[in-house]
C-alpha positions as CSV (number, residue, x, y, z in Angstrom):
1,M,133.5,104.8,78.3
2,S,131.1,104.8,75.5
3,T,127.8,106.8,75.3
4,I,128.6,109.1,78.2
5,A,129.0,112.5,76.6
6,H,126.6,111.7,73.8
7,S,123.6,110.8,75.9
8,L,124.1,113.9,78.0
9,R,124.6,116.1,74.9
10,D,121.4,114.7,73.4
11,Y,119.3,115.8,76.3
12,R,116.3,117.9,75.4
13,E,113.9,119.6,77.6
14,P,110.6,117.7,77.8
15,T,108.0,118.6,75.4
16,K,104.5,119.8,76.6
17,T,103.1,116.3,75.9
18,Q,105.9,114.7,78.0
19,L,105.4,117.1,80.9
20,F,101.7,116.2,80.9
21,A,102.4,112.5,80.8
22,Y,105.0,112.7,83.6
23,A,102.6,114.8,85.8
24,F,100.0,112.0,85.6
25,G,102.5,109.0,85.5
26,L,101.5,108.0,81.9
27,P,103.5,106.8,79.0
28,S,105.4,109.6,77.4
29,N,103.2,109.7,74.3
30,Q,100.0,110.3,76.1
31,G,99.3,114.0,75.9
32,P,96.0,115.8,75.2
33,L,94.6,114.9,71.8
34,Q,95.5,117.5,69.1
35,D,93.8,118.4,65.9
36,P,95.7,118.8,62.6
37,S,96.6,122.3,63.4
38,G,98.3,121.2,66.6
39,S,95.7,122.7,69.0
40,S,94.4,120.7,72.0
41,L,91.4,122.9,72.7
42,A,88.9,120.3,71.8
43,S,90.3,117.6,74.1
44,E,90.6,119.7,77.2
45,I,87.9,121.4,79.5
46,P,89.7,124.0,81.6
47,S,87.0,124.2,84.1
48,A,85.3,120.9,85.1
49,V,83.9,119.5,88.3
50,L,84.5,115.9,89.5
51,S,82.2,114.4,92.1
52,L,82.1,111.0,93.7
53,S,79.4,109.7,96.0
54,T,80.9,107.8,98.9
55,S,79.7,106.5,102.2
56,N,81.0,107.7,105.5
57,K,81.5,105.6,108.7
58,D,77.8,106.0,109.5
59,G,76.7,104.9,106.1
60,I,75.6,108.3,105.0
61,Q,76.2,109.2,101.5
62,E,78.7,112.1,101.0
63,D,79.6,113.8,97.7
64,Q,83.3,114.6,97.4
65,I,83.6,117.4,94.9
66,Y,86.6,119.0,93.3
67,A,87.0,121.6,90.5
68,G,89.8,121.2,88.1
69,R,91.0,120.6,84.5
70,L,89.8,117.6,82.4
71,S,91.9,116.3,79.6
72,L,91.5,113.5,77.1
73,T,94.5,111.6,75.7
74,E,94.6,108.7,73.3
75,S,94.0,106.2,76.1
76,F,93.3,108.1,79.2
77,L,90.8,110.5,80.7
78,C,92.7,112.8,83.2
79,F,91.5,115.2,85.9
80,A,93.6,117.5,88.1
81,S,92.2,119.7,90.8
82,Q,92.8,123.5,90.5
83,G,95.2,125.5,92.5
84,D,97.3,122.7,93.7
85,R,98.2,121.0,90.4
86,G,96.3,117.9,91.3
87,R,97.6,117.4,94.8
88,S,94.1,117.2,96.2
89,C,92.4,115.2,93.6
90,R,93.8,113.4,90.6
91,M,92.4,110.9,88.2
92,N,94.0,109.2,85.2
93,L,91.3,106.7,84.1
94,P,92.2,104.3,81.4
95,L,89.5,104.3,78.7
96,W,89.5,100.6,78.6
97,C,88.2,100.4,82.1
98,V,85.1,102.4,81.2
99,R,82.0,100.3,80.9
100,R,79.3,103.0,80.2
101,V,79.1,106.8,79.6
102,E,75.7,108.7,80.0
103,R,74.8,112.3,79.7
104,L,72.8,113.3,82.6
105,N,69.5,115.2,82.4
106,T,70.5,118.5,84.0
107,K,68.7,121.7,84.3
108,G,69.7,124.9,82.3
109,T,73.0,125.0,80.6
110,V,74.7,122.4,82.9
111,F,76.4,119.7,80.9
112,A,77.2,116.6,82.9
113,L,78.4,113.1,82.2
114,S,78.1,109.9,84.3
115,I,81.0,107.5,83.8
116,I,80.6,103.9,85.2
117,V,83.8,102.0,85.3
118,W,84.2,98.1,85.1
119,H,83.5,97.4,88.8
120,G,80.5,99.7,89.0
121,M,81.9,102.9,90.6
122,K,80.2,106.0,89.2
123,I,82.1,109.2,88.5
124,I,80.2,112.4,87.7
125,L,81.9,115.0,85.5
126,Q,80.3,118.4,85.1
127,L,81.8,120.4,82.1
128,N,81.7,124.0,82.5
129,A,82.2,125.2,78.9
130,L,80.2,126.3,76.0
131,R,77.9,123.7,74.5
132,P,79.8,123.3,71.2
133,S,83.0,122.7,73.2
134,C,81.3,120.1,75.4
135,E,79.8,118.3,72.3
136,Q,83.1,118.2,70.7
137,F,84.8,116.8,73.7
138,C,82.1,114.1,74.0
139,S,82.6,113.2,70.3
140,L,86.3,112.7,70.8
141,L,85.6,110.6,73.9
142,R,83.3,108.4,72.0
143,D,85.8,107.8,69.3
144,Q,88.6,107.0,71.7
145,L,86.4,104.6,73.7
146,R,85.7,102.7,70.5
147,A,89.3,102.5,69.7
148,Q,90.0,100.8,73.1
149,L,87.6,97.9,72.6
150,G,90.5,95.6,72.0
151,N,92.0,96.4,75.3
152,M,88.8,95.9,77.1
153,K,89.0,92.3,76.3
154,L,92.4,92.0,78.0
155,L,91.3,93.7,81.2
156,K,89.8,90.7,83.1
157,P,92.8,88.4,82.9
158,F,95.1,91.4,83.8
159,L,93.1,92.4,86.9
160,S,93.1,88.9,88.2
161,G,96.8,89.4,89.2
162,C,96.1,92.5,91.2
163,Y,96.1,92.0,95.0
164,S,93.4,94.8,95.5
165,E,91.0,92.8,93.4
166,Y,91.8,89.6,95.2
167,M,91.4,91.4,98.6
168,L,88.0,92.9,97.7
169,T,86.5,89.8,96.1
170,E,87.6,86.4,97.0
171,G,90.4,86.9,99.5
172,S,88.5,88.3,102.5
173,S,88.8,85.1,104.5
174,E,92.0,83.7,103.1
175,S,93.7,87.0,103.7
176,K,93.1,86.9,107.3
177,E,94.8,83.6,107.6
178,R,97.7,84.8,105.5
179,E,98.1,87.9,107.7
180,K,98.6,85.5,110.6
181,G,101.2,83.7,108.5
182,E,103.2,86.8,108.2
183,G,103.9,86.6,111.8
184,S,105.4,83.1,111.5
185,S,108.8,84.6,110.6
186,P,109.1,87.3,113.3
187,T,113.0,86.9,113.2
188,V,113.1,88.5,109.7
189,E,113.2,92.0,111.1
190,K,115.9,91.3,113.5
191,E,117.9,89.2,111.1
192,N,117.7,91.1,107.8
193,L,116.8,94.6,108.6
194,I,117.9,96.0,111.9
195,D,121.1,94.2,113.1
196,G,122.0,92.7,109.7
197,D,123.1,89.3,111.1
198,A,122.7,86.5,108.6
199,S,121.2,83.2,110.1
200,A,121.5,80.0,108.1
201,K,118.9,78.4,110.4
202,V,116.3,81.1,109.5
203,A,117.2,80.7,105.8
204,D,116.6,77.0,106.0
205,N,113.2,77.5,107.8
206,S,112.2,80.1,105.2
207,S,113.2,77.7,102.4
208,A,111.0,75.0,104.0
209,M,108.2,77.4,104.3
210,A,108.5,78.4,100.7
211,K,107.9,74.8,99.6
212,E,104.9,74.4,101.9
213,K,103.2,77.6,100.9
214,E,100.8,77.7,98.0
215,K,101.7,80.0,95.1
216,P,99.5,83.2,95.4
217,K,96.7,83.8,93.0
218,Y,97.9,87.4,92.4
219,Q,101.1,89.1,91.4
220,A,103.3,88.8,94.4
221,G,107.0,89.3,95.3
222,L,109.4,87.2,97.2
223,G,108.0,88.4,100.5
224,S,105.0,86.2,100.1
225,T,107.2,83.2,100.1
226,F,110.2,84.2,102.4
227,G,108.5,86.7,104.7
228,F,108.2,90.5,104.6
229,P,110.7,92.7,106.5
230,G,109.5,93.7,109.9
231,D,107.0,92.6,112.4
232,P,103.4,92.7,111.1
233,K,102.1,93.6,114.5
234,K,104.4,96.5,115.0
235,L,103.8,97.6,111.5
236,R,100.0,97.4,112.0
237,E,99.4,95.5,108.8
238,K,95.8,94.6,109.6
239,S,94.8,98.2,110.4
240,K,96.5,99.4,107.3
241,L,94.8,96.8,105.0
242,K,91.4,97.7,106.5
243,L,92.0,101.5,105.8
244,W,93.0,100.6,102.2
245,K,90.1,98.3,101.7
246,D,87.7,101.1,102.7
247,Y,89.4,103.5,100.4
248,F,89.2,101.1,97.5
249,K,85.5,100.6,98.0
250,S,84.9,104.4,97.8
251,H,87.6,105.6,95.4
252,G,88.2,102.8,93.0
253,R,91.0,100.2,92.9
254,N,94.0,99.2,90.7
255,L,93.6,100.9,87.3
256,T,90.5,102.9,88.3
257,L,92.1,104.4,91.5
258,L,91.3,108.1,92.2
259,R,93.8,110.0,94.3
260,Y,92.0,111.9,97.0
261,P,93.6,113.7,99.9
262,Q,93.3,110.5,102.0
263,F,95.4,108.7,99.5
264,L,98.6,110.5,100.1
265,R,98.1,110.3,103.9
266,L,97.7,106.5,103.7
267,V,100.9,106.3,101.6
268,Q,102.9,108.4,104.1
269,V,102.0,106.2,107.1
270,G,103.4,103.2,105.2
271,L,101.9,100.8,102.7
272,P,100.8,97.3,103.7
273,N,103.3,94.7,102.6
274,R,101.0,92.7,100.3
275,L,99.7,95.9,98.7
276,R,102.9,97.7,98.4
277,G,104.0,96.4,94.9
278,E,100.6,97.3,93.3
279,I,100.6,100.8,94.7
280,W,104.1,101.3,93.6
281,E,103.4,100.5,90.1
282,L,100.1,102.5,90.1
283,T,101.8,105.7,91.4
284,S,104.8,105.3,89.2
285,G,102.8,104.4,86.1
286,S,104.7,101.2,85.3
287,I,101.5,99.4,85.4
288,Y,100.3,100.9,82.2
289,N,103.5,99.6,80.4
290,R,102.9,96.2,81.9
291,F,99.4,96.3,80.5
292,S,100.3,97.5,77.0
293,H,103.3,95.1,76.7
294,A,101.9,91.9,78.1
295,G,104.1,88.9,77.5
296,E,107.1,91.0,76.5
297,Y,109.2,90.1,79.5
298,Q,108.8,86.4,79.0
299,A,109.5,86.8,75.3
300,I,112.9,88.6,76.1
301,L,113.9,85.8,78.4
302,K,113.1,83.2,75.9
303,E,114.7,84.9,73.0
304,Y,118.0,85.5,74.8
305,D,118.2,82.3,76.8
306,G,121.7,81.0,77.1
307,I,123.3,84.1,75.4
308,V,126.1,85.7,77.3
309,S,127.3,89.3,77.1
310,T,129.4,91.6,79.2
311,S,126.3,92.8,81.0
312,T,125.3,89.2,82.0
313,E,128.8,88.5,83.3
314,E,128.8,91.7,85.5
315,I,125.3,90.6,86.7
316,D,126.5,87.2,87.8
317,K,129.4,88.8,89.7
318,D,127.0,91.0,91.8
319,L,124.2,88.6,92.5
320,N,125.5,87.3,95.8
321,R,126.2,90.9,96.9
322,S,122.5,91.9,96.6
323,L,120.9,92.2,100.0
324,P,122.5,89.0,101.2
325,E,120.9,89.4,104.6
326,Y,117.4,88.8,103.2
327,P,116.6,85.1,103.3
328,A,115.4,85.0,99.6
329,Y,118.9,85.8,98.4
330,Q,120.4,83.1,100.5
331,S,118.5,80.7,98.2
332,E,118.8,79.6,94.6
333,E,115.2,80.7,93.9
334,G,115.7,84.3,95.0
335,I,119.0,84.6,93.3
336,Q,117.7,83.3,90.0
337,T,114.6,85.5,90.3
338,L,116.8,88.5,90.6
339,R,119.1,87.4,87.7
340,R,116.2,87.0,85.3
341,V,114.9,90.5,85.9
342,L,118.4,92.1,85.5
343,V,119.3,90.0,82.5
344,A,116.0,90.8,80.7
345,Y,116.4,94.5,81.2
346,S,120.0,94.4,79.9
347,W,118.7,93.1,76.7
348,K,115.8,95.5,76.6
349,N,118.0,98.4,77.0
350,P,121.5,97.3,75.6
351,E,122.9,100.8,75.6
352,L,122.4,101.0,79.4
353,G,122.8,97.3,80.0
354,Y,123.6,96.7,83.7
355,C,125.3,99.0,86.2
356,Q,126.2,98.6,89.8
357,A,123.6,99.6,92.4
358,M,120.8,98.5,90.1
359,N,121.1,95.1,91.7
360,I,120.4,96.5,95.1
361,V,117.3,98.3,94.0
362,V,115.9,95.5,92.0
363,A,116.6,93.0,94.9
364,A,114.6,95.3,97.2
365,I,111.7,95.8,94.7
366,L,111.4,92.0,94.2
367,I,110.3,91.5,97.8
368,Y,107.1,93.2,97.0
369,M,106.7,92.8,93.2
370,S,106.6,89.8,90.8
371,E,109.3,89.5,88.1
372,E,107.3,91.1,85.4
373,Q,106.1,93.9,87.7
374,C,109.7,94.6,88.8
375,F,111.0,94.5,85.2
376,W,108.5,97.3,84.1
377,M,109.2,99.2,87.4
378,L,113.0,99.1,86.6
379,D,112.2,100.4,83.1
380,T,110.2,103.3,84.6
381,L,112.9,104.2,87.1
382,C,115.7,104.2,84.5
383,D,113.6,106.1,81.9
384,R,111.6,108.6,83.7
385,L,111.9,108.7,87.5
386,L,115.7,108.5,87.8
387,P,117.2,109.2,84.3
388,G,120.9,108.8,84.2
389,Y,121.3,107.2,87.7
390,Y,122.0,103.6,86.6
391,T,124.4,104.4,83.7
392,Q,128.1,103.9,83.3
393,S,128.8,107.5,84.0
394,M,126.0,107.9,86.8
395,S,125.4,111.3,85.1
396,G,122.0,111.6,86.7
397,T,123.3,110.8,90.2
398,L,126.2,113.3,89.8
399,L,123.8,116.0,88.6
400,D,121.4,115.4,91.5
401,Q,124.4,115.5,94.0
402,K,125.2,119.0,92.5
403,V,121.6,120.0,93.0
404,F,121.6,118.6,96.5
405,E,124.7,120.5,97.6
406,N,123.2,123.7,96.3
407,L,120.1,123.1,98.2
408,V,122.1,122.5,101.4
409,Q,123.9,125.8,100.8
410,R,120.6,127.6,100.4
411,T,118.6,125.9,103.2
412,L,121.4,125.0,105.6
413,P,124.1,127.5,105.2
414,M,125.8,126.8,108.6
415,I,126.2,123.1,107.8
416,H,127.4,123.9,104.2
417,G,129.9,126.5,105.5
418,H,131.3,124.0,108.0
419,F,131.6,121.3,105.3
420,V,133.6,123.8,103.0
421,R,135.9,124.9,105.9
422,T,136.7,121.3,107.0
423,D,136.8,119.9,103.4
424,I,134.1,117.4,104.1
425,Q,132.6,115.9,100.9
426,L,128.8,115.7,101.3
427,S,128.5,113.3,98.4
428,V,130.4,110.5,100.3
429,A,127.3,110.0,102.2
430,S,124.6,111.5,100.2
431,L,125.4,109.7,96.8
432,P,124.6,106.2,98.2
433,W,121.4,107.6,99.7
434,F,120.2,108.7,96.3
435,L,121.6,105.8,94.2
436,S,120.0,103.1,96.4
437,L,116.9,105.1,97.4
438,Y,118.2,104.9,101.0
439,I,117.8,101.1,100.9
440,N,121.4,100.5,101.5
441,S,121.8,103.2,104.2
442,M,119.0,102.7,106.7
443,P,117.0,99.6,107.9
444,M,114.9,98.4,105.2
445,I,111.5,98.8,107.0
446,F,112.2,102.5,107.1
447,A,113.8,102.8,103.6
448,F,110.7,101.2,102.0
449,R,108.6,104.0,103.7
450,I,110.7,106.5,101.9
451,V,110.3,104.5,98.6
452,D,106.5,104.6,99.2
453,C,106.6,108.4,99.2
454,F,109.1,108.5,96.3
455,M,106.9,106.5,94.1
456,A,103.8,108.7,95.0
457,M,105.4,112.0,95.0
458,G,108.5,111.8,92.8
459,P,112.2,112.4,93.1
460,K,111.8,115.5,95.3
461,V,111.3,113.1,98.2
462,L,114.9,112.0,98.0
463,F,116.0,115.7,98.4
464,Q,113.5,116.5,101.2
465,V,114.5,113.5,103.2
466,G,118.3,114.2,102.6
467,L,117.9,117.8,103.9
468,A,116.0,116.6,106.9
469,I,118.6,114.2,107.8
470,L,121.2,116.9,107.8
471,K,119.0,119.3,109.8
472,I,118.1,116.9,112.5
473,N,121.8,116.0,113.0
474,G,122.9,119.6,112.6
475,E,124.5,120.1,116.1
476,E,126.6,116.9,115.7
477,L,127.6,117.7,112.1
478,L,129.1,120.9,113.2
479,K,131.5,119.0,115.4
480,V,132.8,116.5,112.8
481,T,136.1,117.4,111.0
482,D,136.6,114.7,108.3
483,D,134.7,112.4,106.0
484,G,135.1,109.3,108.2
485,A,133.5,111.0,111.3
486,F,130.7,112.2,109.0
487,I,129.9,108.8,107.7
488,N,130.0,107.3,111.2
489,L,127.6,109.9,112.5
490,M,125.1,109.1,109.7
491,K,125.3,105.3,110.4
492,N,124.8,105.8,114.1
493,Y,121.7,107.9,113.3
494,F,120.2,105.4,110.9
495,R,120.6,102.7,113.5
496,T,118.4,104.7,116.0
497,L,115.5,105.5,113.6
498,G,113.2,103.1,115.4
499,D,114.0,104.8,118.8
500,S,112.0,107.4,120.5
501,A,112.7,110.9,119.4
502,H,111.9,112.3,122.8
503,P,112.7,109.6,125.4
504,N,112.7,112.0,128.3
505,S,109.4,113.8,127.5
506,P,106.8,113.6,130.3
507,N,104.1,113.4,127.7
508,P,103.6,109.6,126.8
509,R,102.5,110.6,123.2
510,H,105.7,112.4,122.6
511,R,107.7,109.4,123.8
512,Q,106.0,107.2,121.2
513,I,107.3,109.4,118.4
514,T,110.2,107.7,116.7
515,N,113.2,109.3,115.1
516,F,111.9,108.1,111.7
517,Q,108.6,109.7,112.2
518,E,110.3,112.9,113.2
519,L,112.4,112.6,110.0
520,L,109.3,112.5,107.8
521,V,107.7,115.4,109.6
522,V,110.8,117.6,109.1
523,A,111.2,116.5,105.5
524,F,107.6,117.2,104.3
525,R,106.8,120.2,106.5
526,E,110.0,122.2,106.7
527,F,111.3,121.3,103.3
528,G,108.0,121.1,101.5
529,I,109.2,124.2,99.5
530,I,111.4,121.9,97.6
531,N,109.0,120.9,94.8
532,D,109.3,119.4,91.3
533,E,109.8,122.8,89.7
534,T,112.7,123.6,92.0
535,I,114.4,120.4,91.2
536,A,113.9,120.8,87.4
537,S,115.2,124.4,87.5
538,E,118.3,123.3,89.5
539,R,119.1,120.4,87.2
540,K,118.8,122.7,84.2
541,R,121.2,125.2,85.9
542,F,123.9,122.5,86.6
543,R,123.5,120.2,83.6
544,H,126.1,121.8,81.3
545,E,128.7,121.8,84.1
546,I,128.2,118.1,84.8
547,V,128.4,117.4,81.0
548,E,131.7,119.1,80.8
549,E,133.1,117.3,83.9
550,I,132.0,113.8,82.7
551,E,133.3,114.4,79.1
552,Q,136.7,115.5,80.4
553,F,136.9,112.4,82.7
554,A,135.8,110.2,79.8
555,K,138.5,111.8,77.5
556,R,141.3,111.3,80.2
557,S,140.3,107.7,80.8
558,A,140.2,106.8,77.1
559,I,143.6,108.3,76.4
560,R,145.1,106.7,79.5
561,N,143.9,103.3,78.5
562,L,145.5,103.4,75.1
563,K,148.4,100.9,74.8
564,D,150.3,102.8,72.1
565,Y,150.3,106.4,71.0
566,G,152.5,105.6,68.0
567,R,154.4,108.7,67.0
568,F,151.6,111.0,68.2
569,T,151.9,113.2,71.3
570,K,149.4,113.0,74.1
571,E,148.0,116.4,73.0
572,Q,147.6,115.1,69.4
573,V,145.8,111.9,70.5
574,G,143.5,114.2,72.5
575,L,142.6,116.1,69.3
576,I,141.9,112.7,67.6
577,Y,139.7,111.7,70.5
578,D,137.7,115.1,70.1
579,Q,137.1,114.4,66.4
580,V,135.9,110.8,67.1
581,V,133.5,112.0,69.7
582,E,132.2,114.8,67.5
583,A,131.7,112.2,64.6
584,I,129.8,109.9,67.0
585,Y,127.5,112.8,68.0
586,R,126.9,113.8,64.4
587,A,126.2,110.2,63.4
588,R,123.5,109.9,66.0
589,H,121.6,112.7,64.3
590,A,122.7,112.4,60.6
591,P,120.6,110.6,58.0
592,S,121.6,107.1,57.3
593,F,123.9,106.2,54.4
594,A,122.6,103.7,52.0
595,G,125.9,102.0,51.5
596,D,126.2,101.4,55.3
597,L,123.9,98.6,55.2
598,K,126.0,96.6,52.7
599,N,129.3,97.2,54.5
600,S,128.5,97.2,58.2
601,T,126.5,94.8,60.3
602,S,125.7,97.5,62.8
603,T,123.1,100.2,62.7
604,S,124.3,102.2,65.6
605,S,127.2,104.6,65.9
606,L,128.4,102.8,69.0
607,T,128.3,99.1,68.3
608,A,129.0,95.8,69.9
609,K,132.2,94.2,70.7
610,A,131.5,91.0,68.9
611,G,134.2,89.0,70.7
612,D,132.3,89.6,74.1
613,L,129.3,87.6,72.9
614,Q,129.2,83.9,73.5
615,I,126.3,82.1,72.1
616,G,125.7,78.9,74.0
617,S,123.7,76.5,71.9
618,Q,123.7,78.6,68.6
619,P,126.3,78.2,65.9
620,A,129.4,80.2,66.2
621,S,129.0,81.7,62.7
622,K,125.7,83.3,63.5
623,S,126.0,87.1,63.6
624,P,124.6,88.6,66.9
625,P,121.4,90.6,66.5
626,P,121.5,94.3,67.3
627,A,120.1,93.9,70.8
628,Q,123.2,91.9,71.8
629,Q,125.5,94.9,71.2
630,D,127.9,95.8,74.0
631,Y,128.0,99.5,74.6
632,K,130.8,99.6,77.2
633,E,133.6,100.5,75.0
634,M,133.7,103.5,72.6
635,R,133.7,102.0,69.1
636,I,132.6,103.5,65.8
637,D,131.0,101.9,62.7
638,L,131.5,102.7,59.0
639,K,128.9,105.4,59.0
640,T,130.6,107.3,61.8
641,F,134.1,106.6,60.4
642,R,133.1,108.3,57.1
643,L,132.1,111.4,59.1
644,F,135.3,111.3,61.1
645,L,137.5,111.0,58.1
646,G,135.6,113.8,56.4
647,E,136.7,116.1,59.1
648,I,140.4,115.2,59.2
649,A,141.1,114.6,55.5
650,T,140.2,116.9,52.6
651,W,140.0,114.0,50.1
652,A,137.3,112.3,52.2
653,R,134.7,115.1,51.7
654,D,133.1,117.1,48.9
655,E,132.6,120.8,49.4
656,Y,129.9,122.8,47.6
657,V,129.2,126.5,47.5
658,V,125.5,127.1,48.3
659,S,124.0,130.6,47.7
660,N,120.5,132.0,48.5
661,G,121.1,135.2,46.5
662,F,122.1,137.1,49.6
663,Q,125.0,135.1,51.1
664,E,127.1,132.2,50.3
665,R,128.1,129.2,52.4
666,I,130.2,126.1,52.0
667,E,128.5,122.8,52.7
668,R,130.3,119.5,53.1
669,K,129.1,116.2,52.0
670,V,130.7,112.8,52.8
671,P,130.9,110.7,49.6
672,E,130.2,106.9,49.7
673,H,133.2,105.4,48.1
674,E,134.6,101.8,48.3
675,T,138.0,103.3,49.3
676,V,136.7,104.5,52.6
677,A,135.1,101.2,53.4
678,R,138.4,99.4,52.4
679,L,140.3,101.7,54.7
680,F,137.8,101.0,57.5
681,R,138.4,97.2,57.0
682,F,142.1,97.7,56.8
683,W,142.3,99.4,60.2
684,D,140.0,96.9,61.7
685,R,142.7,94.4,62.5
686,E,140.6,92.3,64.9
687,K,137.7,92.0,62.3
688,R,135.0,93.2,64.7
689,G,133.2,95.4,62.2
690,T,133.9,98.4,64.3
691,L,137.0,100.6,65.2
692,S,138.2,101.5,68.6
693,L,140.2,104.6,69.4
694,Q,143.4,102.5,69.5
695,D,142.6,101.2,65.9
696,I,142.2,104.8,64.8
697,V,145.3,106.1,66.4
698,T,147.4,103.1,65.0
699,G,145.9,103.6,61.6
700,L,146.6,107.3,61.4
701,D,150.1,106.7,62.7
702,G,150.8,104.5,59.6
703,V,149.6,107.3,57.3
704,M,150.6,110.7,58.7
705,F,154.3,110.1,59.4
706,N,155.3,108.8,55.9
707,Q,155.3,112.2,54.1
708,D,159.0,112.1,53.2
709,D,159.1,108.4,52.3
710,V,157.6,107.8,48.9
711,M,158.3,104.0,48.9
712,A,156.6,103.6,52.4
713,N,153.5,105.4,51.0
714,I,153.5,103.1,47.8
715,Q,153.8,100.0,50.0
716,W,150.9,101.3,52.3
717,I,148.6,101.8,49.3
718,F,149.4,98.3,48.0
719,E,148.8,96.7,51.4
720,L,145.5,98.6,51.6
721,H,144.3,96.7,48.5
722,S,146.1,93.3,49.0
723,E,143.9,92.3,52.0
724,G,147.0,90.6,53.6
725,R,148.3,88.8,50.5
726,P,151.8,89.4,49.1
727,S,150.7,90.4,45.6
728,L,147.9,92.1,43.7
729,T,145.7,90.7,40.8
730,K,145.1,92.9,37.8
731,D,141.6,93.6,39.1
732,E,143.1,94.8,42.4
733,V,145.5,97.0,40.6
734,L,142.6,98.6,38.8
735,R,140.8,99.2,42.1
736,L,144.0,100.7,43.5
737,S,144.0,103.1,40.6
738,E,140.4,104.0,41.3
739,S,141.4,104.7,44.9
740,L,144.2,107.0,43.7
741,L,141.9,108.9,41.5
742,F,139.4,109.3,44.4
743,F,142.3,110.6,46.6
744,F,143.3,113.3,43.9
745,R,139.8,114.1,42.5
746,N,139.9,117.6,44.1
747,E,143.3,118.6,42.7
748,P,143.1,121.8,40.6
749,E,145.0,120.3,37.7
750,D,144.9,117.0,35.8
751,G,148.6,116.1,36.2
752,Y,147.8,113.2,38.6
753,L,145.9,111.4,35.8
754,G,149.1,110.8,33.9
755,A,150.9,109.6,37.1
756,V,148.1,107.2,37.9
757,S,148.1,105.8,34.3
758,Q,151.9,105.3,34.4
759,L,151.7,103.5,37.7
760,I,149.1,101.1,36.3
761,A,151.2,100.5,33.2
762,Q,154.4,99.7,35.2
763,S,152.4,97.5,37.5
764,F,151.1,95.4,34.7
765,E,154.5,95.3,33.1
766,H,156.5,94.4,36.1
767,G,153.7,92.6,38.1
768,G,153.7,88.8,38.7
769,E,153.2,86.3,41.3
770,G,156.0,87.7,43.5
771,S,155.5,90.0,46.5
772,Y,155.0,93.7,45.9
773,G,157.3,94.3,48.7
774,S,160.3,92.9,46.7
775,K,159.3,94.5,43.4
776,D,160.3,97.9,42.1
777,P,157.0,99.3,40.9
């Protein structure tokens, strides 16, 4: 267990800039522009009006007008409607998509701008502020538009990969033929998603189809080759695509898409298969990372091609367990596509690497997204949408399980009370729901509907759907008495999501309502009070408790996995572990030591296990780059070792009295001395450049239990400087004396100077080529 406690301890509440960026799905550094004094007044218009002229079904022009707040960031122009925090209308317009900005000739004091985006859509913004404020805002907007000229040149090739662009321009006729092609594999729904029965025949047919199909001209997932889950006719793909096409014509598309009330309604009824990947990356914000880091995914694959790490080995073990019922993952093409995305992300984020359940989510996303799209979506999931979910400790999942249990207690007290009385663990069912975004729990055609809402509305959807599942099955839940019955009840319910919720109703419309539709209605209407603020507040409430639980578990695991305690008791080893953890935490926030770069190849407090890296075609002597570090085991580098030693040994630190005239305090400073680096290398028996907890315990055991044995202490100090040889040279004896002087430098008297001098003299007098072990110093 490596960075568990430290990543949780390092958690900081989001800054105002980050909160703004998260609300609009922007990169975390995109907050309102600030002046040198830190004020953002010039880049925000608290009262603005956005209007958009659109045509209704009869061809009559209608103005859709919303009042809200207008903000300007480094790269985006953002608008959120008032009163509902942008739920009715929201715009995050990249400045590189703006073709022209004009100030309109308006009457009186009205100040209005006309913004024309790259495909010709016109947005009218009325600024309700004092004229100097409006002028200043326009000046900032002009400067930021000029700064984005370079990105404007990259826009055209990027947009050529968007399906919305293809659909509206060149794909009108071809898309109709392709929609018919989706029905050529109607067995996909039965095979992969409802019954779960794998069929080799269908897989062979799909592979044959894959070879015959032409590669799409836009960013597409495996579904365009191997077939999408579900029956296109039952899913009403053509109708959905037509509705989205009309919406794109009126409200922008891809990067310029404006979210009006119709947008969320279209998402909730289910996204069209071919458009799903693009809408996911738009609503999550991963599309902006993909645009600003074009080519990075391919560069990572090329740089680390053939290099093996612990993460890549774990990925290879899980590849064949990733949605094996879907035809793509019964073929080499699909498996290798999944592997490339997981491996690339393990190199991009080495501290997280790869964790189980990540393969399920990525395998599902790849059905609708290309490799590069999926790569940046995974980055967004792990960094912002689901932080801490796909880590070694699953800290984010455990925290949300605590939050979910508390919400069940508040909103469904009878069910919670029954679970407590019968000792049923809610998490045995709910943890997989959250970890796999319901993909591993319910048929995929329904799980993807939940993912649609999750991407557009945020993590609160996971809680709302979970609560709705429990409420709908409330009567049956009150009858179960153990975990097994609870899990079976949930499985049976998920199998019937496509069945009628009211099969005996005399009203034919009621009979058409499915269990899944009822689930969404209950989730969003009855549990709509569970909002983002609720989730954030509950997470803050339980975070400290989860940190303590995980740290205690990590400590017990680390101590239990030690092969040898030496002469220490278990309690004493626990104290050593605590000091190591504290040193690691301090090293993450302490300024760097200049000497570390000379003595340690690592720049992190938790470094790689060099033995776990195998470089295929590269020379064995080549040292692995920092990105290849393995973070699965707790190991410390020289910088952290100095801090650790300074806490347990008085000779390894210098203390100073600092006074400000009113009070005095003692400050500690860790000196940079060769003796500490020599001790570090001496304890590093495996020559990895880092120390494990076992190395530290074994090293301390050789020092702390020799207090009454002078000869053992002398032999230890000689072995420390001999580097494994049976004798010392004169230079090494001099270095030994320097170490002794370093050890005793804080002694109050100078008696140790004579003792060190006498030791050197006797060493020179009796020294020779023989072993110091057989000599009498």
